[in-house]
N, C-alpha and C positions, 0 to 999 in steps of 0.2 A: 581534568576529572579522571578521578581511578575508575578504574573496567568494574567493581564491585560498585563503586556509587552509582556508576553509569546506569547499570542493570538492574541496579534498589528503585533507582528514579524510574526508572521505562517499566519497571513492573506494577510502580505506584499509582501511574501514567494508566495502565491498563483495567487498575481497580478503580480509577477516576471515571470509565469508561462506562461504569455499568451491566456492563453484560454482553457490549454492542461488540461487532467486528470480527468476533471468534469465532461462531459457526456460519456455515454456507447449507446452502440448500440449495435445489439444481432452479436453475433458472424457468420460467415458461420457455422460452427460447434463447440459443447463444447469437449472437448480432455476426452475422457474415464475416464483417471485417471491424478489428479492434476500436473501440472507443477510447476518443481521447479529453483526458483529464489535465488541464493547466490547474496547477495547484501549488501551495509550500506545506509542507509534511507541519508544520509548528503553527497554524493556522486554524483554528476549532472550526470553521464554516468547511473549510475542506475537510478535516477531520470525521465530519458523521459524512460525508458525500460519499469518502472510502468504506463507512464499517458499510455501508447499502450496496456499495462494490462488491462486498465479503459476501454481507447477509445475501445477495442475488448472485454469488458464484459468478460474477462479471473480471475476464481478463480486461483490463484496456493499457493504452500506451501515455507514461506520464510526463510531464513536461514540465521541469519544475520551473518557478517564478520566484525565488526569493525575491527581498527585498533587495535593492541594488544590482540586481539579475537582469543583463543587457541582450539576453540570447533568446527568450521567447517571450520576456513579458510585452515588448515591441508590436510584437504579434500580434496580442490578444486584444490590444488597443487595436491596431489596425483592422483587426476580424470584428469586435465586437463596440469600438468606440472607447471604451474606457481602460484601464491596466485595474482589475475588479478580478477579486477571486474566491471560489472554484469559479472556473468557467469550463463546460464541456461542450464538444464537439462529437455529434454521432455524424458519422461518413454512411449509414446507412439509411439515414433517413434527413441527412440536411439541414436537422435540428441543431442550433447553435443558440446558449444561455448560461445567464448567473445565476445567483444566486439559490442558494444549497437545499433551501426547500422545495424549491423548482424543481430543481435537479433531481433530488429524492424523488418528488411525486414523479416526473418522467420517467426514470428509472423504471420503476413499478406496474405503472399503468402501460409503458411500454415492452420491457421483459420480464417482468416478473409473474409469476402464476398463486400470485398474495397480496394484499393491499398492503400498504404502507404501516409498518407497527402502529398501534395507537398512540406510544409514548414517544415517537418520530414527530407523530403530527403536531403535536405542540413544542413550538419553538422553543422555551424557556427550559423544558425536559430535557427536549432532544440537546440540546450546545453547551448545556450547565457542567456536564463531567467531562466536556468536549475543552471547555476553555480551564477546568482544573486538571486534566493531563497537559496541555499546554504548558501553565504555570510551574507546572511541577518540574516542566523540562527544561527552563530555562532558558526560552529563546531558542534553542536547537532546531534546525529545520528552518530559519528564517530567514537569514541575508548569507546575501552571496558571497564567494571565496573565488579564489583565479582558480582555474584549472585549466588543463587541454578537454578537448570536446571531442571524444571519439564518432567517429562516422556511422557505427551502426549502432542503437538504441541498446543498453544491457538488458539480460531479463533476470528480474527478481521472485522466487517463487516465495510467498511471505501472504499473512492473513492482517487484518488492519490491526488487533490489537497484540499483534505478538509482540513480549518486552525484546526481544533479541533481536526481530527483525528493524524495531523502531531504529535504534543507532546508524544502522544501513540506509535505512528511507531518509532521516535525516541527512547525512552526509553526502548523498544522491542528491537531494535539495540544494545545499549549500555549494556544490560543486558545477551545479547547473547539467548534469549528465541525463537525457532523457532513459528513460527505460520502461519497459514490458510490463506491467504487475501481475504475475499470473498467481490468480487466488489458489491458496490449499485450506480455506478453512476448515472447521473440525465438523466431523457429521457423524462421527458414533463413538463409542465411550471410551474404545481405544488409542483414537490421536488423542486423546486430553493426555494419556500419559506421558512421560520423556521416554523420547527414542533411547537414554542406555538402557531405562528400564523394562521397557515397552518390548526389548530385546533379548532380554532374560526371561520375562515372564510368559510373551508371546512369541515365541519363532515364528509363528505360523501368523504372523498378523498381514491382512489383506486390507489395503486402503481402499476407501470405494467414490472419493472423490476422483475428479479428471487429475487435476494437477499433481495430485498424493500418487493415485495409479502410476502417473509418466515419470514421476521422482521412483516410484519402488525401480519400474521397469529401466530408467537409466544409471539409477545407482547404486540399487539394491537394498537401500532403506528411504527414511523418511523423516528428515528434519528442515526446520526451517530458523534462520531465511538460508537459501542455497541461491547463489548468484551464478550465471552465466554470461562471461564475456565472448562473444564471438569475435570480436575483434583481435583478441592473442589467444583463443582459445584455451581462456584458465574456468576453470569451474569451482565450486568451492563451498563447502558448509563452513558452519563454526562464523557465528556476528563478531567476534573479535580480529580472526582472518580476513574479513570481507571487509569491514575496516580497514585495516591495514594496507590489503592490496590496493584500494581505490586511493587512499594517500601513493603512495606509492607511485602507484601507477598514474594518475594523472595532474595531481598534483607539481608545484614548479619545490 
């Protein structure tokens, strides 16, 4: 798959998500410990949970469970009884649950300062676009590939509907590499402007979302995706560079 075609289908997948997974609003409260989500990037039911995480501005540790995976799928069966995804564990409340609708309702009632969006309460309306996004990506982010397991989880600054972050998350899923998902949802008008243009028209741009603030302080700019690999002391912007790095570093 060429890089241009890859990003094109990822853009179309973003459109099919019907505007979800782009913006963030501050959660009613942030959990003290990171939420744990066992999921597959290409699964439509997992996607709507990740959209809710972006909307609520909640970070999480993602444990990829692609089909044929051997690292975390058996753990989910041990913890919950079946290999079904998504599966959420909240170490702050000792709650664990399957079913995307149940997880979304739990996230909003526990951490949100607002009810779940009305269109998400209707399962067919909520998942139709998510199924479309999965179909457009033709199985990406669903099946396991051989890869080395890093000692520590990676960190990825992303928001769910980002067409540039999606290929990175798909590969992380296929390689079964756990990572901390740092939400970088948009919260103001200038966040919607592509970084090169924003740097020209608004050199005094100051982000307001917490992880965008961290990126600005850390790197002097804000763009998505941004990968931190504490195992190798590597930090990278740019989707294609990150994908190539992951292949070079963790695949045989």
